[in-house]
KEKE-3310 file (N, C-alpha, C; in steps of 0.2 Angstrom, whole numbers, plus 5000, padded with zeros to 4 digits):
npx = (5001:4991:4996:4993:5000:4999:5006:5005:5010:5005:5008:5024:5025:5016:5010:5001:4997:4990:4984:4981:4979:4978:4964:4961:4957:4965:4969:4983:4989:5002:5009:5017:5019:5023:5022:5015:5020:5032:5050:5057:5048:5041:5040:5025:5020:5009:4999:4987:4975:4964:4950:4945:4938:4926:4925:4930:4946:4962:4975:4993:5007:5022:5031:5023:5017:5006:5005:4998:4986:4974:4957:4950:4936:4925:4925:4930:4944:4960:4971:4986:4998:5013:5026:5041:5057:5066:5067:5055:5058:5056:5053:5053:5041:5036:5020:5007:4993:4976:4961:4959:4967:4975:4977:4986:4996:5012:5019:5028:5026:5028:5032:5031:5042:5049:5066)
npy = (4997:5006:5016:5025:5035:5044:5054:5060:5070:5070:5072:5072:5059:5051:5045:5046:5037:5036:5023:5018:5005:4991:4990:4993:5004:5012:5018:5020:5021:5025:5025:5030:5030:5033:5019:5021:5031:5033:5036:5026:5018:5006:5008:5010:5004:5007:5001:5005:5000:5006:5002:5012:5011:5003:4990:4973:4971:4962:4960:4960:4960:4956:4963:4970:4960:4953:4940:4930:4932:4944:4949:4964:4972:4985:5000:4995:4991:4985:4981:4982:4980:4983:4982:4990:4991:5000:5015:5018:5016:5025:5017:5012:5000:4985:4981:4971:4972:4970:4965:4952:4937:4935:4948:4954:4967:4973:4986:5000:5007:5021:5016:5016:5006:4992:4994)
npz = (4889:4900:4913:4928:4940:4954:4966:4983:4996:5012:5025:5034:5039:5031:5016:5001:4987:4971:4961:4945:4936:4925:4925:4938:4951:4963:4980:4989:5005:5015:5031:5046:5064:5082:5093:5106:5120:5125:5123:5118:5112:5100:5082:5073:5058:5045:5031:5019:5008:4997:4987:4975:4964:4952:4951:4957:4963:4961:4972:4976:4986:4992:5001:5010:5016:5009:5002:4995:4981:4984:4985:4983:4986:4977:4986:4997:5009:5011:5024:5033:5046:5055:5067:5072:5078:5073:5065:5051:5033:5018:5004:4987:4983:4976:4969:4964:4953:4947:4937:4935:4936:4925:4920:4928:4933:4937:4947:4955:4971:4983:4999:5017:5026:5036:5040)
capx = (4998:4990:4997:4993:5002:4999:5008:5003:5013:5000:5013:5030:5024:5010:5010:4995:4998:4984:4986:4976:4982:4975:4957:4960:4959:4967:4973:4988:4991:5007:5010:5020:5019:5026:5017:5016:5022:5039:5055:5059:5042:5042:5037:5020:5019:5002:4998:4980:4974:4957:4948:4940:4935:4919:4926:4934:4953:4966:4981:4998:5014:5026:5034:5018:5014:5001:5009:4994:4982:4969:4952:4948:4930:4924:4923:4933:4951:4965:4975:4992:5001:5019:5029:5048:5061:5070:5062:5054:5061:5052:5056:5048:5039:5032:5014:5004:4986:4973:4954:4959:4974:4979:4978:4990:5002:5017:5022:5030:5024:5033:5029:5036:5043:5054:5073)
capy = (4997:5012:5016:5031:5035:5051:5054:5066:5070:5072:5075:5069:5052:5048:5045:5044:5036:5034:5019:5016:5000:4984:4990:4994:5011:5011:5023:5017:5025:5022:5029:5027:5034:5029:5015:5022:5038:5032:5038:5019:5014:5004:5012:5007:5005:5005:5001:5004:5000:5007:5001:5017:5009:5000:4982:4969:4971:4958:4964:4956:4963:4952:4967:4972:4953:4951:4935:4927:4937:4946:4953:4970:4974:4992:5003:4991:4993:4980:4985:4979:4984:4980:4986:4990:4995:5005:5020:5015:5020:5026:5014:5010:4993:4982:4978:4968:4973:4968:4963:4945:4934:4936:4955:4957:4972:4975:4993:5001:5013:5023:5014:5016:4999:4991:4994)
capz = (4896:4903:4920:4931:4947:4957:4973:4987:5002:5016:5030:5034:5040:5028:5009:4997:4980:4967:4956:4940:4932:4923:4926:4945:4953:4970:4983:4993:5010:5019:5036:5053:5070:5088:5096:5113:5121:5128:5118:5116:5110:5093:5077:5070:5051:5042:5024:5018:5000:4996:4980:4974:4957:4952:4950:4961:4961:4964:4974:4980:4988:4997:5005:5015:5018:5005:4998:4990:4979:4989:4982:4986:4982:4977:4992:5003:5011:5014:5029:5036:5051:5058:5072:5071:5083:5069:5061:5045:5028:5012:4998:4981:4984:4970:4970:4958:4953:4941:4938:4934:4937:4918:4919:4933:4931:4942:4947:4962:4975:4989:5005:5023:5027:5040:5036)
cpx = (4997:4991:4997:4995:5002:5001:5007:5006:5008:5003:5019:5030:5019:5011:5004:4998:4992:4987:4981:4980:4978:4968:4956:4961:4959:4970:4977:4990:4996:5009:5014:5019:5022:5020:5018:5019:5029:5044:5057:5054:5044:5038:5031:5019:5013:5002:4990:4979:4967:4956:4943:4937:4928:4920:4931:4942:4957:4973:4986:5004:5017:5029:5030:5014:5007:5003:5005:4989:4976:4964:4950:4942:4929:4922:4926:4941:4954:4970:4980:4995:5007:5022:5037:5051:5065:5065:5061:5057:5056:5055:5050:5047:5035:5026:5011:4996:4983:4965:4954:4966:4978:4980:4982:4995:5006:5019:5025:5027:5028:5029:5034:5036:5049:5061:5076)
cpy = (5004:5012:5023:5031:5043:5051:5061:5065:5074:5076:5071:5061:5048:5050:5042:5043:5033:5029:5017:5012:4994:4984:4992:5002:5011:5017:5019:5022:5022:5027:5026:5032:5029:5025:5015:5029:5038:5033:5031:5015:5012:5009:5007:5009:5002:5006:5000:5005:5000:5006:5007:5017:5006:4993:4979:4970:4966:4962:4959:4961:4959:4957:4969:4966:4952:4946:4932:4933:4938:4950:4958:4973:4982:4995:5000:4993:4986:4984:4980:4983:4980:4985:4985:4994:5000:5009:5017:5019:5020:5023:5013:5002:4991:4979:4976:4969:4971:4966:4956:4943:4935:4943:4958:4961:4973:4982:4994:5007:5015:5021:5015:5008:4998:4991:4987)
cpz = (4898:4911:4923:4938:4949:4964:4977:4993:5007:5022:5030:5035:5037:5020:5006:4990:4977:4962:4951:4935:4931:4926:4933:4946:4961:4973:4989:4998:5014:5025:5042:5058:5076:5091:5103:5114:5124:5122:5115:5113:5102:5089:5074:5063:5048:5035:5023:5010:4999:4988:4979:4967:4958:4951:4955:4958:4965:4966:4978:4981:4993:5002:5011:5017:5015:5000:4993:4987:4983:4984:4986:4982:4982:4984:4998:5004:5013:5018:5032:5041:5054:5063:5071:5076:5080:5066:5054:5039:5022:5006:4993:4982:4978:4973:4963:4958:4947:4942:4937:4934:4930:4917:4924:4930:4937:4942:4954:4964:4981:4995:5011:5025:5033:5037:5036)
residu = (UNK:UNK:UNK:UNK:UNK:UNK:UNK:UNK:UNK:UNK:UNK:UNK:UNK:UNK:UNK:UNK:UNK:UNK:UNK:UNK:UNK:UNK:UNK:UNK:UNK:UNK:UNK:UNK:UNK:UNK:UNK:UNK:UNK:UNK:UNK:UNK:UNK:UNK:UNK:UNK:UNK:UNK:UNK:UNK:UNK:UNK:UNK:UNK:UNK:UNK:UNK:UNK:UNK:UNK:UNK:UNK:UNK:UNK:UNK:UNK:UNK:UNK:UNK:UNK:UNK:UNK:UNK:UNK:UNK:UNK:UNK:UNK:UNK:UNK:UNK:UNK:UNK:UNK:UNK:UNK:UNK:UNK:UNK:UNK:UNK:UNK:UNK:UNK:UNK:UNK:UNK:UNK:UNK:UNK:UNK:UNK:UNK:UNK:UNK:UNK:UNK:UNK:UNK:UNK:UNK:UNK:UNK:UNK:UNK:UNK:UNK:UNK:UNK:UNK:UNK)
# end
């Protein structure tokens, strides 16, 4: 299985990971910021999965609330957002990707998530 992962630190609260696996080419961006200007404002955690490839990709990750397989078409993005009272943590999170349900491959990517 050919698996390519490239991680780039854009700034302290944003991570870009490129995933090439099971026929899919994705860019996964994970970021967080304060939701509001007050010191006690909750943290907003965002996940964006861009399909930069040329074919539909199936995607699943329970940790970012994509429990069922979702299709991401070329040039499209899948987005998830959560709020947390506690500061997010950068963890390796499992994702499953593939061009068909029989070609799904599971890998991990660093994502900011609720502690």
